[in-house]
FIRO-905475 format. One record per residue (C-alpha): residue number from 1; residue in three letters; x, y, z. Coordinates in steps of 0.001 Angstrom, whole numbers. Each point is the difference from the previous one (the first is absolute). Layout:
BEGIN
<r num="NUM" residu="ALA" c1="X" c2="Y" c3="Z"/>
...
END
This chain:
BEGIN
<r num="1" residu="MET" c1="-90235" c2="31210" c3="-79904"/>
<r num="2" residu="ALA" c1="-3525" c2="-369" c3="1177"/>
<r num="3" residu="SER" c1="-344" c2="-3631" c3="-1175"/>
<r num="4" residu="ASP" c1="3116" c2="-1140" c3="2032"/>
<r num="5" residu="ARG" c1="-1367" c2="1226" c3="3365"/>
<r num="6" residu="PRO" c1="-1948" c2="-2695" c3="1963"/>
<r num="7" residu="SER" c1="-3585" c2="605" c3="696"/>
<r num="8" residu="PRO" c1="-955" c2="986" c3="3534"/>
<r num="9" residu="PHE" c1="-2462" c2="-2855" c3="241"/>
<r num="10" residu="LEU" c1="2769" c2="-2535" c3="-545"/>
<r num="11" residu="VAL" c1="2141" c2="1693" c3="2561"/>
<r num="12" residu="ASP" c1="-2818" c2="-86" c3="2498"/>
<r num="13" residu="ALA" c1="-711" c2="-3630" c3="-788"/>
<r num="14" residu="VAL" c1="3667" c2="-895" c3="419"/>
<r num="15" residu="LYS" c1="126" c2="1891" c3="3271"/>
<r num="16" residu="ALA" c1="-3160" c2="-1708" c3="1183"/>
<r num="17" residu="SER" c1="1332" c2="-3421" c3="-1000"/>
<r num="18" residu="ALA" c1="3299" c2="783" c3="1712"/>
<r num="19" residu="SER" c1="-1791" c2="1063" c3="3151"/>
<r num="20" residu="ARG" c1="-2155" c2="-3130" c3="-97"/>
<r num="21" residu="PHE" c1="3133" c2="-2076" c3="-516"/>
<r num="22" residu="LYS" c1="1577" c2="1650" c3="3001"/>
<r num="23" residu="GLU" c1="-3117" c2="-614" c3="2058"/>
<r num="24" residu="THR" c1="-131" c2="-3649" c3="-1006"/>
<r num="25" residu="LYS" c1="3693" c2="-298" c3="664"/>
<r num="26" residu="ASN" c1="-440" c2="1537" c3="3447"/>
<r num="27" residu="ALA" c1="-2965" c2="-2266" c3="664"/>
<r num="28" residu="LEU" c1="2027" c2="-3028" c3="-1084"/>
<r num="29" residu="GLU" c1="2865" c2="1049" c3="2218"/>
<r num="30" residu="ALA" c1="-2376" c2="468" c3="2905"/>
<r num="31" residu="ARG" c1="-1558" c2="-3400" c3="-718"/>
<r num="32" residu="GLN" c1="3457" c2="-1512" c3="-181"/>
<r num="33" residu="ARG" c1="822" c2="1514" c3="3344"/>
<r num="34" residu="GLU" c1="-3250" c2="-1350" c3="1441"/>
<r num="35" residu="LEU" c1="797" c2="-3425" c3="-1408"/>
<r num="36" residu="ASP" c1="3465" c2="133" c3="1496"/>
<r num="37" residu="ALA" c1="-1486" c2="976" c3="3329"/>
<r num="38" residu="ARG" c1="-2562" c2="-2789" c3="-187"/>
<r num="39" residu="GLU" c1="2702" c2="-2455" c3="-973"/>
<r num="40" residu="ALA" c1="2057" c2="1052" c3="3007"/>
<r num="41" residu="GLU" c1="-3109" c2="-232" c3="2142"/>
<r num="42" residu="LEU" c1="-748" c2="-3480" c3="-1355"/>
<r num="43" residu="GLN" c1="3536" c2="-1061" c3="708"/>
<r num="44" residu="THR" c1="-284" c2="1278" c3="3565"/>
<r num="45" residu="ARG" c1="-3367" c2="-1764" c3="330"/>
<r num="46" residu="ALA" c1="1520" c2="-3208" c3="-1325"/>
<r num="47" residu="ALA" c1="2787" c2="319" c3="2541"/>
<r num="48" residu="ASP" c1="-2593" c2="671" c3="2700"/>
<r num="49" residu="LEU" c1="-2004" c2="-3015" c3="-1094"/>
<r num="50" residu="GLU" c1="3085" c2="-2165" c3="116"/>
<r num="51" residu="ARG" c1="738" c2="1278" c3="3498"/>
<r num="52" residu="GLN" c1="-3636" c2="-604" c3="1002"/>
<r num="53" residu="ALA" c1="195" c2="-3528" c3="-1399"/>
<r num="54" residu="GLU" c1="3109" c2="-666" c3="1997"/>
<r num="55" residu="ARG" c1="-1632" c2="1540" c3="3079"/>
<r num="56" residu="LEU" c1="-3090" c2="-2172" c3="-562"/>
<r num="57" residu="LYS" c1="2215" c2="-3055" c3="-197"/>
<r num="58" residu="GLY" c1="1619" c2="997" c3="3283"/>
<r num="59" residu="GLU" c1="-3388" c2="702" c3="1543"/>
<r num="60" residu="ARG" c1="-1263" c2="-3383" c3="-1195"/>
<r num="61" residu="GLU" c1="2940" c2="-1670" c3="1625"/>
<r num="62" residu="GLU" c1="-633" c2="2005" c3="3158"/>
<r num="63" residu="PHE" c1="-3685" c2="-929" c3="-186"/>
<r num="64" residu="GLN" c1="972" c2="-3660" c3="-161"/>
<r num="65" residu="LYS" c1="2175" c2="502" c3="3024"/>
<r num="66" residu="ASP" c1="-2822" c2="1843" c3="1770"/>
<r num="67" residu="LYS" c1="-2373" c2="-2798" c3="-888"/>
<r num="68" residu="GLU" c1="2324" c2="-2517" c3="1523"/>
<r num="69" residu="GLN" c1="307" c2="2195" c3="3064"/>
<r num="70" residu="VAL" c1="-3818" c2="318" c3="170"/>
<r num="71" residu="THR" c1="-395" c2="-3745" c3="-56"/>
<r num="72" residu="ALA" c1="2565" c2="-298" c3="2738"/>
<r num="73" residu="ALA" c1="-1770" c2="2768" c3="1909"/>
<r num="74" residu="ARG" c1="-3340" c2="-1756" c3="-438"/>
<r num="75" residu="ALA" c1="1491" c2="-3120" c3="1508"/>
<r num="76" residu="THR" c1="1313" c2="2020" c3="2900"/>
<r num="77" residu="ILE" c1="-3400" c2="1713" c3="349"/>
<r num="78" residu="ASP" c1="-1701" c2="-3365" c3="244"/>
<r num="79" residu="HIS" c1="2468" c2="-975" c3="2642"/>
<r num="80" residu="ASP" c1="-586" c2="3306" c3="1749"/>
<r num="81" residu="LEU" c1="-3767" c2="-508" c3="-113"/>
<r num="82" residu="GLY" c1="465" c2="-3253" c3="1855"/>
<r num="83" residu="THR" c1="2093" c2="1723" c3="2550"/>
<r num="84" residu="VAL" c1="-2609" c2="2805" c3="177"/>
<r num="85" residu="ARG" c1="-2694" c2="-2515" c3="827"/>
<r num="86" residu="VAL" c1="2169" c2="-1327" c3="2779"/>
<r num="87" residu="GLU" c1="699" c2="3532" c3="1137"/>
<r num="88" residu="ARG" c1="-3712" c2="823" c3="-140"/>
<r num="89" residu="GLU" c1="-719" c2="-2815" c3="2394"/>
<r num="90" residu="LYS" c1="2750" c2="1274" c3="2213"/>
<r num="91" residu="SER" c1="-1362" c2="3536" c3="-298"/>
<r num="92" residu="GLY" c1="-3445" c2="-1249" c3="1088"/>
<r num="93" residu="ALA" c1="1542" c2="-1399" c3="3126"/>
<r num="94" residu="GLU" c1="1919" c2="3221" c3="425"/>
<r num="95" residu="GLU" c1="-3216" c2="1971" c3="-528"/>
<r num="96" residu="ARG" c1="-1685" c2="-1857" c3="2786"/>
<r num="97" residu="ARG" c1="2996" c2="637" c3="2151"/>
<r num="98" residu="VAL" c1="-140" c2="3676" c3="-1015"/>
<r num="99" residu="GLN" c1="-3643" c2="190" c3="1008"/>
<r num="100" residu="GLU" c1="931" c2="-1293" c3="3396"/>
<r num="101" residu="TRP" c1="2747" c2="2598" c3="115"/>
<r num="102" residu="ALA" c1="-2565" c2="2643" c3="-1029"/>
<r num="103" residu="ARG" c1="-2167" c2="-936" c3="2953"/>
<r num="104" residu="THR" c1="2967" c2="278" c3="2297"/>
<r num="105" residu="LEU" c1="902" c2="3281" c3="-1687"/>
<r num="106" residu="ASN" c1="-3510" c2="1326" c3="639"/>
<r num="107" residu="ASP" c1="390" c2="-870" c3="3629"/>
<r num="108" residu="ARG" c1="3357" c2="1697" c3="-7"/>
<r num="109" residu="GLU" c1="-1497" c2="3040" c3="-1756"/>
<r num="110" residu="LYS" c1="-2587" c2="295" c3="2755"/>
<r num="111" residu="ALA" c1="2759" c2="-212" c3="2568"/>
<r num="112" residu="ILE" c1="2017" c2="2525" c3="-2008"/>
<r num="113" residu="LYS" c1="-3011" c2="2360" c3="-109"/>
<r num="114" residu="ASP" c1="-310" c2="-276" c3="3736"/>
<r num="115" residu="ASN" c1="3711" c2="663" c3="248"/>
<r num="116" residu="GLU" c1="-390" c2="2943" c3="-2385"/>
<r num="117" residu="ASP" c1="-2707" c2="1488" c3="2205"/>
<r num="118" residu="ARG" c1="2238" c2="-438" c3="2962"/>
<r num="119" residu="VAL" c1="2870" c2="1468" c3="-2009"/>
<r num="120" residu="LYS" c1="-2169" c2="3011" c3="-887"/>
<r num="121" residu="ARG" c1="-720" c2="548" c3="3646"/>
<r num="122" residu="LEU" c1="3687" c2="-376" c3="702"/>
<r num="123" residu="ASP" c1="716" c2="2419" c3="-2876"/>
<r num="124" residu="MET" c1="-2287" c2="2555" c3="1572"/>
<r num="125" residu="ASP" c1="1746" c2="-462" c3="3313"/>
<r num="126" residu="LEU" c1="3348" c2="125" c3="-1750"/>
<r num="127" residu="SER" c1="-1017" c2="3137" c3="-1915"/>
<r num="128" residu="GLY" c1="-719" c2="1686" c3="3331"/>
<r num="129" residu="HIS" c1="3311" c2="-1214" c3="1357"/>
<r num="130" residu="LEU" c1="1677" c2="1052" c3="-3243"/>
<r num="131" residu="LYS" c1="-1468" c2="3479" c3="265"/>
<r num="132" residu="GLU" c1="1306" c2="235" c3="3530"/>
<r num="133" residu="SER" c1="3363" c2="-1373" c3="-1124"/>
<r num="134" residu="GLU" c1="15" c2="2442" c3="-2941"/>
<r num="135" residu="GLY" c1="-539" c2="2846" c3="2450"/>
<r num="136" residu="LYS" c1="2818" c2="-1361" c3="2118"/>
<r num="137" residu="ILE" c1="2165" c2="-452" c3="-3103"/>
<r num="138" residu="GLN" c1="-786" c2="3582" c3="-1036"/>
<r num="139" residu="ALA" c1="1047" c2="1173" c3="3436"/>
<r num="140" residu="LEU" c1="3137" c2="-2129" c3="-290"/>
<r num="141" residu="LEU" c1="700" c2="1477" c3="-3440"/>
<r num="142" residu="GLU" c1="-369" c2="3485" c3="1422"/>
<r num="143" residu="ARG" c1="2341" c2="-976" c3="2806"/>
<r num="144" residu="GLU" c1="2426" c2="-1450" c3="-2539"/>
<r num="145" residu="GLU" c1="-172" c2="3237" c3="-1997"/>
<r num="146" residu="LEU" c1="712" c2="1962" c3="3170"/>
<r num="147" residu="ALA" c1="2827" c2="-2419" c3="798"/>
<r num="148" residu="ALA" c1="1328" c2="378" c3="-3564"/>
<r num="149" residu="GLN" c1="-125" c2="3781" c3="348"/>
<r num="150" residu="ARG" c1="1801" c2="-274" c3="3314"/>
<r num="151" residu="GLU" c1="2543" c2="-2349" c3="-1574"/>
<r num="152" residu="ARG" c1="554" c2="2487" c3="-2825"/>
<r num="153" residu="ALA" c1="407" c2="2782" c3="2550"/>
<r num="154" residu="LEU" c1="2393" c2="-2222" c3="1965"/>
<r num="155" residu="ALA" c1="1886" c2="-784" c3="-3221"/>
<r num="156" residu="ASP" c1="277" c2="3735" c3="-715"/>
<r num="157" residu="THR" c1="1207" c2="652" c3="3539"/>
<r num="158" residu="ILE" c1="2447" c2="-2909" c3="-300"/>
<r num="159" residu="GLU" c1="1297" c2="1448" c3="-3276"/>
<r num="160" residu="ARG" c1="373" c2="3394" c3="1667"/>
<r num="161" residu="LEU" c1="1740" c2="-1660" c3="2944"/>
<r num="162" residu="VAL" c1="2280" c2="-1863" c3="-2412"/>
<r num="163" residu="GLY" c1="794" c2="3299" c3="-1709"/>
<r num="164" residu="MET" c1="640" c2="1602" c3="3395"/>
<r num="165" residu="GLU" c1="2170" c2="-2963" c3="978"/>
<r num="166" residu="ARG" c1="1969" c2="379" c3="-3216"/>
<r num="167" residu="GLY" c1="356" c2="3709" c3="705"/>
<r num="168" residu="LEU" c1="1161" c2="-814" c3="3538"/>
<r num="169" residu="ALA" c1="2449" c2="-2547" c3="-1383"/>
<r num="170" residu="ASP" c1="1328" c2="2625" c3="-2412"/>
<r num="171" residu="ARG" c1="238" c2="2476" c3="2873"/>
<r num="172" residu="ASP" c1="1806" c2="-2606" c3="2100"/>
<r num="173" residu="LYS" c1="2438" c2="-566" c3="-2846"/>
<r num="174" residu="LYS" c1="503" c2="3747" c3="-364"/>
<r num="175" residu="LEU" c1="443" c2="349" c3="3763"/>
<r num="176" residu="ALA" c1="2470" c2="-2885" c3="-24"/>
<r num="177" residu="THR" c1="1960" c2="1650" c3="-2811"/>
<r num="178" residu="ARG" c1="-114" c2="3303" c3="1894"/>
<r num="179" residu="GLU" c1="1171" c2="-1737" c3="3164"/>
<r num="180" residu="GLU" c1="2850" c2="-1533" c3="-1970"/>
<r num="181" residu="GLU" c1="861" c2="3401" c3="-1423"/>
<r num="182" residu="LEU" c1="-186" c2="1541" c3="3481"/>
<r num="183" residu="ILE" c1="2219" c2="-2738" c3="1401"/>
<r num="184" residu="LYS" c1="2440" c2="547" c3="-2853"/>
<r num="185" residu="LEU" c1="-78" c2="3741" c3="693"/>
<r num="186" residu="GLN" c1="513" c2="-684" c3="3698"/>
<r num="187" residu="ASN" c1="2924" c2="-2275" c3="-830"/>
<r num="188" residu="GLU" c1="1466" c2="2679" c3="-2241"/>
<r num="189" residu="ARG" c1="-569" c2="2639" c3="2682"/>
<r num="190" residu="LEU" c1="1544" c2="-2282" c3="2585"/>
<r num="191" residu="ARG" c1="3028" c2="-521" c3="-2217"/>
<r num="192" residu="SER" c1="259" c2="3737" c3="-665"/>
<r num="193" residu="LEU" c1="-407" c2="716" c3="3725"/>
<r num="194" residu="GLU" c1="2672" c2="-2552" c3="845"/>
<r num="195" residu="ALA" c1="2270" c2="1609" c3="-2597"/>
<r num="196" residu="ARG" c1="-785" c2="3410" c3="1507"/>
<r num="197" residu="GLU" c1="656" c2="-1390" c3="3451"/>
<r num="198" residu="ARG" c1="3377" c2="-1270" c3="-1134"/>
<r num="199" residu="GLU" c1="699" c2="3388" c3="-1578"/>
<r num="200" residu="MET" c1="-1084" c2="1756" c3="3208"/>
<r num="201" residu="LEU" c1="2253" c2="-2296" c3="2016"/>
<r num="202" residu="LYS" c1="2880" c2="924" c3="-2282"/>
<r num="203" residu="ILE" c1="-932" c2="3678" c3="338"/>
<r num="204" residu="SER" c1="-221" c2="-356" c3="3799"/>
<r num="205" residu="GLU" c1="3442" c2="-1619" c3="61"/>
<r num="206" residu="GLU" c1="1363" c2="2810" c3="-2155"/>
<r num="207" residu="MET" c1="-1684" c2="2572" c3="2263"/>
<r num="208" residu="HIS" c1="1423" c2="-1757" c3="3063"/>
<r num="209" residu="ALA" c1="3460" c2="197" c3="-1539"/>
<r num="210" residu="ARG" c1="-623" c2="3652" c3="-855"/>
<r num="211" residu="GLN" c1="-1184" c2="573" c3="3578"/>
<r num="212" residu="LYS" c1="3237" c2="-1459" c3="1285"/>
<r num="213" residu="GLU" c1="1923" c2="2259" c3="-2369"/>
<r num="214" residu="SER" c1="-2114" c2="3009" c3="1025"/>
<r num="215" residu="SER" c1="532" c2="-819" c3="3698"/>
<r num="216" residu="ALA" c1="3755" c2="-136" c3="-618"/>
<r num="217" residu="GLN" c1="-215" c2="3264" c3="-1939"/>
<r num="218" residu="HIS" c1="-2086" c2="1472" c3="2824"/>
<r num="219" residu="GLU" c1="2638" c2="-936" c3="2553"/>
<r num="220" residu="SER" c1="2713" c2="1570" c3="-2149"/>
<r num="221" residu="PHE" c1="-2272" c2="3026" c3="-506"/>
<r num="222" residu="VAL" c1="-463" c2="299" c3="3796"/>
<r num="223" residu="GLU" c1="3756" c2="-128" c3="509"/>
<r num="224" residu="LEU" c1="472" c2="2639" c3="-2718"/>
<r num="225" residu="GLN" c1="-2750" c2="2071" c3="1603"/>
<r num="226" residu="ASP" c1="1788" c2="-156" c3="3371"/>
<r num="227" residu="THR" c1="3280" c2="1114" c3="-1569"/>
<r num="228" residu="LEU" c1="-1804" c2="2792" c3="-1863"/>
<r num="229" residu="ARG" c1="-1727" c2="1090" c3="3214"/>
<r num="230" residu="GLN" c1="3364" c2="178" c3="1793"/>
<r num="231" residu="GLU" c1="1516" c2="1961" c3="-2890"/>
<r num="232" residu="LEU" c1="-2974" c2="2355" c3="-24"/>
<r num="233" residu="THR" c1="320" c2="682" c3="3738"/>
<r num="234" residu="ARG" c1="3693" c2="741" c3="-489"/>
<r num="235" residu="LEU" c1="-791" c2="2306" c3="-2929"/>
<r num="236" residu="ALA" c1="-2709" c2="1742" c3="2050"/>
<r num="237" residu="THR" c1="2448" c2="776" c3="2825"/>
<r num="238" residu="GLU" c1="2568" c2="1265" c3="-2523"/>
<r num="239" residu="ARG" c1="-2658" c2="2154" c3="-1622"/>
<r num="240" residu="GLU" c1="-984" c2="1521" c3="3340"/>
<r num="241" residu="ARG" c1="3636" c2="802" c3="718"/>
<r num="242" residu="LEU" c1="450" c2="1617" c3="-3436"/>
<r num="243" residu="ALA" c1="-3245" c2="1939" c3="422"/>
<r num="244" residu="GLY" c1="1297" c2="1444" c3="3296"/>
<r num="245" residu="LYS" c1="3249" c2="1070" c3="-1676"/>
<r num="246" residu="GLU" c1="-1901" c2="1613" c3="-2885"/>
<r num="247" residu="LYS" c1="-2212" c2="1866" c3="2431"/>
<r num="248" residu="SER" c1="3022" c2="1373" c3="1892"/>
<r num="249" residu="LEU" c1="1593" c2="1143" c3="-3298"/>
<r num="250" residu="ILE" c1="-3176" c2="1810" c3="-1075"/>
<r num="251" residu="GLU" c1="-155" c2="1826" c3="3350"/>
<r num="252" residu="ALA" c1="3653" c2="1009" c3="-368"/>
<r num="253" residu="GLU" c1="-644" c2="1370" c3="-3505"/>
<r num="254" residu="ARG" c1="-2976" c2="1994" c3="1223"/>
<r num="255" residu="TYR" c1="2080" c2="1423" c3="2841"/>
<r num="256" residu="LEU" c1="2813" c2="1028" c3="-2383"/>
<r num="257" residu="ALA" c1="-2467" c2="1594" c3="-2411"/>
<r num="258" residu="ALA" c1="-1588" c2="2016" c3="2788"/>
<r num="259" residu="ALA" c1="3420" c2="1114" c3="1213"/>
<r num="260" residu="LEU" c1="1091" c2="1078" c3="-3484"/>
<r num="261" residu="GLU" c1="-3191" c2="1980" c3="-559"/>
<r num="262" residu="ALA" c1="520" c2="1720" c3="3282"/>
<r num="263" residu="SER" c1="3573" c2="998" c3="-1026"/>
<r num="264" residu="GLY" c1="-1265" c2="1476" c3="-3375"/>
<r num="265" residu="ILE" c1="1557" c2="-2522" c3="-2365"/>
<r num="266" residu="ASP" c1="-2100" c2="-962" c3="-3007"/>
<r num="267" residu="VAL" c1="-773" c2="-3596" c3="-36"/>
<r num="268" residu="ALA" c1="-929" c2="-1816" c3="-3195"/>
<r num="269" residu="PRO" c1="-3308" c2="-1667" c3="-51"/>
<r num="270" residu="GLU" c1="-194" c2="-3551" c3="1109"/>
<r num="271" residu="GLU" c1="-627" c2="-1256" c3="-3524"/>
<r num="272" residu="GLU" c1="3248" c2="1499" c3="-1338"/>
<r num="273" residu="ARG" c1="2118" c2="-957" c3="2951"/>
<r num="274" residu="SER" c1="1727" c2="-3249" c3="-226"/>
<r num="275" residu="PRO" c1="395" c2="-1932" c3="3133"/>
<r num="276" residu="PRO" c1="3374" c2="373" c3="1587"/>
<r num="277" residu="PRO" c1="2361" c2="-2818" c3="-586"/>
<r num="278" residu="PRO" c1="224" c2="-2319" c3="2853"/>
<r num="279" residu="PRO" c1="3056" c2="149" c3="2093"/>
<r num="280" residu="MET" c1="2767" c2="-2296" c3="-973"/>
<r num="281" residu="GLY" c1="179" c2="-1650" c3="3298"/>
<r num="282" residu="GLU" c1="-3749" c2="-683" c3="188"/>
<r num="283" residu="PRO" c1="-1513" c2="-2588" c3="-2344"/>
<r num="284" residu="ARG" c1="-2845" c2="992" c3="-2305"/>
<r num="285" residu="ALA" c1="-3379" c2="-1032" c3="1208"/>
<r num="286" residu="PRO" c1="-1386" c2="-2791" c3="-2086"/>
<r num="287" residu="LYS" c1="-3127" c2="558" c3="-2048"/>
<r num="288" residu="PRO" c1="-3038" c2="-1092" c3="1911"/>
<r num="289" residu="PRO" c1="-1194" c2="-3372" c3="-1223"/>
<r num="290" residu="VAL" c1="-3169" c2="-292" c3="-1977"/>
<r num="291" residu="PRO" c1="-2714" c2="-1186" c3="2344"/>
<r num="292" residu="GLN" c1="-1013" c2="-3556" c3="-845"/>
<r num="293" residu="PRO" c1="-3231" c2="-1664" c3="997"/>
<r num="294" residu="THR" c1="766" c2="-1749" c3="3183"/>
<r num="295" residu="ALA" c1="-1954" c2="-2915" c3="1230"/>
<r num="296" residu="PRO" c1="-1634" c2="526" c3="3362"/>
<r num="297" residu="PRO" c1="1726" c2="-1761" c3="2835"/>
<r num="298" residu="ASN" c1="-1091" c2="-3490" c3="728"/>
<r num="299" residu="ALA" c1="-2021" c2="-114" c3="-3256"/>
<r num="300" residu="PRO" c1="-1932" c2="-3265" c3="-231"/>
<r num="301" residu="PRO" c1="1076" c2="-2379" c3="-2761"/>
<r num="302" residu="PRO" c1="-2212" c2="-159" c3="-3095"/>
<r num="303" residu="ILE" c1="-2917" c2="-2341" c3="408"/>
<r num="304" residu="ILE" c1="346" c2="-2900" c3="-2399"/>
<r num="305" residu="PRO" c1="-3186" c2="-1976" c3="-557"/>
<r num="306" residu="PRO" c1="317" c2="-3613" c3="1059"/>
<r num="307" residu="ILE" c1="594" c2="-2425" c3="-2795"/>
<r num="308" residu="ARG" c1="-2895" c2="-2357" c3="-518"/>
<r num="309" residu="THR" c1="759" c2="-3658" c3="184"/>
<r num="310" residu="GLY" c1="-1439" c2="-2725" c3="-2273"/>
<r num="311" residu="GLU" c1="-2766" c2="-865" c3="2460"/>
<r num="312" residu="SER" c1="-1239" c2="3614" c3="207"/>
<r num="313" residu="LEU" c1="-72" c2="199" c3="-3807"/>
<r num="314" residu="ARG" c1="-1882" c2="-3277" c3="-128"/>
<r num="315" residu="ASP" c1="-2466" c2="1390" c3="2555"/>
<r num="316" residu="GLU" c1="-577" c2="3038" c3="-2219"/>
<r num="317" residu="ILE" c1="-512" c2="-2164" c3="-3108"/>
<r num="318" residu="PHE" c1="-2255" c2="-2528" c3="1720"/>
<r num="319" residu="GLU" c1="-2088" c2="2189" c3="2276"/>
<r num="320" residu="GLU" c1="-2097" c2="-2876" c3="1148"/>
<r num="321" residu="GLU" c1="3018" c2="-1839" c3="1478"/>
<r num="322" residu="HIS" c1="998" c2="1292" c3="3453"/>
<r num="323" residu="ALA" c1="3307" c2="-655" c3="1669"/>
<r num="324" residu="GLU" c1="-1652" c2="-1026" c3="3276"/>
<r num="325" residu="SER" c1="-2520" c2="-2507" c3="-1478"/>
<r num="326" residu="ARG" c1="1739" c2="-1445" c3="-3037"/>
<r num="327" residu="PRO" c1="-1761" c2="-3184" c3="-1427"/>
<r num="328" residu="LYS" c1="1649" c2="-3336" c3="216"/>
<r num="329" residu="VAL" c1="-570" c2="-697" c3="-3733"/>
<r num="330" residu="SER" c1="1573" c2="2375" c3="-2477"/>
<r num="331" residu="ARG" c1="-1922" c2="1715" c3="-2777"/>
<r num="332" residu="ALA" c1="1849" c2="-1945" c3="-2722"/>
<r num="333" residu="ASP" c1="-777" c2="-3396" c3="1630"/>
<r num="334" residu="ALA" c1="-3688" c2="857" c3="396"/>
<r num="335" residu="LEU" c1="-188" c2="1210" c3="-3608"/>
<r num="336" residu="GLU" c1="1731" c2="-3162" c3="-1256"/>
<r num="337" residu="ARG" c1="-2440" c2="-2257" c3="1886"/>
<r num="338" residu="MET" c1="-2986" c2="1974" c3="-1273"/>
<r num="339" residu="THR" c1="1341" c2="-320" c3="-3564"/>
<r num="340" residu="ARG" c1="383" c2="-3778" c3="388"/>
<r num="341" residu="ALA" c1="-3524" c2="-270" c3="1424"/>
<r num="342" residu="LEU" c1="-1432" c2="2053" c3="-2885"/>
<r num="343" residu="GLU" c1="1769" c2="-2126" c3="-2655"/>
<r num="344" residu="THR" c1="-1192" c2="-3231" c3="1677"/>
<r num="345" residu="ALA" c1="-3583" c2="1357" c3="150"/>
<r num="346" residu="LYS" c1="167" c2="875" c3="-3713"/>
<r num="347" residu="LYS" c1="1104" c2="-3552" c3="-834"/>
<r num="348" residu="ALA" c1="-2869" c2="-1414" c3="2103"/>
<r num="349" residu="ARG" c1="-2469" c2="2332" c3="-1752"/>
<r num="350" residu="ASP" c1="1259" c2="-1153" c3="-3426"/>
<r num="351" residu="LEU" c1="-570" c2="-3622" c3="1110"/>
<r num="352" residu="GLY" c1="-3673" c2="794" c3="771"/>
<r num="353" residu="ARG" c1="297" c2="505" c3="3756"/>
<r num="354" residu="ASN" c1="-2356" c2="2483" c3="1735"/>
<r num="355" residu="VAL" c1="2357" c2="2633" c3="1418"/>
<r num="356" residu="SER" c1="-2538" c2="2540" c3="1290"/>
<r num="357" residu="ASP" c1="891" c2="-697" c3="3683"/>
<r num="358" residu="ILE" c1="3701" c2="73" c3="-840"/>
<r num="359" residu="ARG" c1="-513" c2="3337" c3="-1789"/>
<r num="360" residu="LYS" c1="-1593" c2="1438" c3="3159"/>
<r num="361" residu="VAL" c1="2955" c2="-1187" c3="2090"/>
<r num="362" residu="LEU" c1="2376" c2="1523" c3="-2583"/>
<r num="363" residu="LYS" c1="-1840" c2="3321" c3="287"/>
<r num="364" residu="GLN" c1="371" c2="-156" c3="3797"/>
<r num="365" residu="ALA" c1="3718" c2="-762" c3="-382"/>
<r num="366" residu="ARG" c1="377" c2="2892" c3="-2421"/>
<r num="367" residu="ALA" c1="-1791" c2="2379" c3="2388"/>
<r num="368" residu="ALA" c1="2263" c2="-1172" c3="2843"/>
<r num="369" residu="PHE" c1="3069" c2="465" c3="-2250"/>
<r num="370" residu="GLU" c1="-1053" c2="3526" c3="-962"/>
<r num="371" residu="SER" c1="-648" c2="883" c3="3671"/>
<r num="372" residu="GLY" c1="3495" c2="-1210" c3="960"/>
<r num="373" residu="GLU" c1="-1044" c2="-3211" c3="1791"/>
<r num="374" residu="TYR" c1="2488" c2="-2261" c3="-1760"/>
<r num="375" residu="ASP" c1="-367" c2="-2803" c3="2569"/>
<r num="376" residu="THR" c1="-3749" c2="-270" c3="-697"/>
<r num="377" residu="ALA" c1="509" c2="196" c3="-3770"/>
<r num="378" residu="SER" c1="2682" c2="-2723" c3="130"/>
<r num="379" residu="ARG" c1="-2166" c2="-2209" c3="2233"/>
<r num="380" residu="LEU" c1="-3022" c2="297" c3="-2340"/>
<r num="381" residu="ALA" c1="2187" c2="-773" c3="-3027"/>
<r num="382" residu="GLU" c1="1365" c2="-3105" c3="1773"/>
<r num="383" residu="GLU" c1="-3578" c2="-1136" c3="783"/>
<r num="384" residu="ILE" c1="-961" c2="374" c3="-3686"/>
<r num="385" residu="LEU" c1="3061" c2="-1991" c3="-1082"/>
<r num="386" residu="ARG" c1="-754" c2="-2780" c3="2517"/>
<r num="387" residu="GLU" c1="-3644" c2="-196" c3="-1118"/>
<r num="388" residu="LEU" c1="907" c2="-175" c3="-3705"/>
<r num="389" residu="GLU" c1="2689" c2="-2628" c3="672"/>
<r num="390" residu="ALA" c1="-2549" c2="-2089" c3="1944"/>
<r num="391" residu="ILE" c1="-2433" c2="225" c3="-2939"/>
<r num="392" residu="ALA" c1="2744" c2="-1057" c3="-2434"/>
<r num="393" residu="LEU" c1="930" c2="-2995" c3="2217"/>
<r num="394" residu="ALA" c1="-3674" c2="-1020" c3="307"/>
<r num="395" residu="ARG" c1="-274" c2="-87" c3="-3802"/>
END
């Protein structure tokens, strides 16, 4: 119904009152918050005031203490003023004394000025001398630079020489190892040659025995040749006799054939005719012997080459050793002494000894050994051994 519905004016008034109520409520809440904040601020201020009051009490106590200290300081100041008066009197006396010192100082200043003038003159002289000395020093520096350059060049040359010395040392070591290898090879060759010499001696003995056997066989062959020669001469005479008989038979056959032809009797050809049987009383001629190669009379015996003895074989192996001028020292003894000398020199070199002279002597000994002069090689090796033993005894 229309009468039950509220009027819009009332609704607006209620809304306006509600909004005003809300505004007042919000304002009250804001005021309450401000009051709370002020209350908290007042509480903090009260706490600050209490702290300030306590601090003021402490400061008052400190002020009292400072006041007491000031009074004590004033007393000390009064005492110090008295002492200052005394010190002032003393300072007056000191001032007078200082004035006197000032006068003396003025005099000294004048003397110092004079000395300064003299020093200036001396400085000028010294500057001239210094310039001259600087020139000399510059020349000395240039000389030092030249000397330094020369020293660097000398250092480079010394380094090169050290490198060359190291290379020479390496070469010496290599040469020493090669000499050792050569000596080992020579020892091996000497052993092999001695073994060959023994084998050749055995072969020569066997050949000598064979020569004896061949000489015996030759003698028996000569005897057999003589017997064969005699038999051949006998057979030759028998053959000549049989040849004469055969010749006489052939002449008789020819005579009979000619006689039969003359009498007119046919005669069979010679190929178909058989030889007549030999007469019973006459022996059949023996068949002529087959000619054998006969040795000429007084044939020389076969030439047998002479058997070489051990010394001739040794002469062929060692061509440098002659039978007429054989050395007193053998090859093996000389080689043994050279080996001992080389081993002793190696030990001395390992101990730091300079063995250049000894190496030269070893080379001479080696050259003498290779040329066949075993006496010289042995003598040089003995000299090296004596020298090294003397050095060892001196140490």
